[in-house]
C-alpha positions in Angstrom: 78.0 -51.4 -94.4 76.1 -49.3 -96.8 77.1 -45.7 -97.5 73.7 -44.4 -96.4 74.3 -45.8 -92.9 77.6 -43.9 -92.6 76.2 -40.4 -93.5 75.2 -37.9 -90.8 73.0 -34.9 -91.7 74.9 -31.7 -90.9 72.8 -29.0 -92.6 69.2 -29.6 -93.5 67.7 -29.0 -96.9 65.3 -26.5 -95.4 68.1 -24.5 -93.9 70.0 -24.4 -97.2 66.8 -23.3 -99.0 66.1 -20.5 -96.5 69.7 -19.3 -96.6 69.6 -19.1 -100.5 66.3 -17.2 -100.3 67.8 -14.8 -97.8 70.9 -14.2 -99.9 68.7 -13.7 -103.0 66.7 -11.1 -101.2 69.8 -9.3 -99.9 71.3 -9.2 -103.4 68.0 -7.9 -104.9 67.8 -5.1 -102.3 71.4 -4.1 -102.7 71.2 -3.9 -106.5 67.4 -3.1 -106.9 67.9 -0.5 -109.6 70.8 -2.1 -111.4 71.3 -4.9 -113.9 72.7 -8.1 -112.5 75.5 -10.1 -114.0 75.9 -13.5 -112.3 79.0 -15.6 -113.1 78.9 -19.3 -112.2 82.2 -21.0 -111.6 81.9 -24.5 -113.1 81.7 -27.3 -112.0 81.3 -27.1 -108.3 78.8 -24.3 -107.9 76.2 -25.0 -110.6 73.5 -26.4 -108.2 73.9 -23.5 -105.8 74.0 -21.0 -108.7 70.8 -22.5 -110.1 69.0 -22.2 -106.8 70.1 -18.7 -106.3 69.2 -17.7 -109.9 65.7 -19.2 -109.4 65.1 -17.1 -106.3 66.5 -13.9 -107.9 64.2 -14.3 -110.9 61.2 -14.4 -108.5 62.3 -11.0 -107.1 63.7 -9.4 -110.2 61.9 -10.4 -113.4 64.4 -8.9 -115.9 67.9 -7.5 -116.4 69.6 -10.6 -115.0 72.5 -11.8 -117.2 74.4 -15.0 -116.6 77.7 -16.4 -117.7 79.9 -19.4 -116.9 83.6 -19.8 -116.3 85.7 -22.8 -115.7 89.1 -23.1 -114.0 91.5 -25.9 -114.2 
């Protein structure tokens, strides 16, 4: 049996995209007049972090600073 046949979709791609956009808008509105410092915890959150950062930069063109940390 192939792996693809065993998988069931739990959350759609569209739902995830919409939730990330909503979160970005909430963060933007909460900190509209402030600089943002976003810290990505590697390795597990990079893809989510990238999507969130992309949406935030659409709303807030500057004063977004990023950094990365790693735990072991």
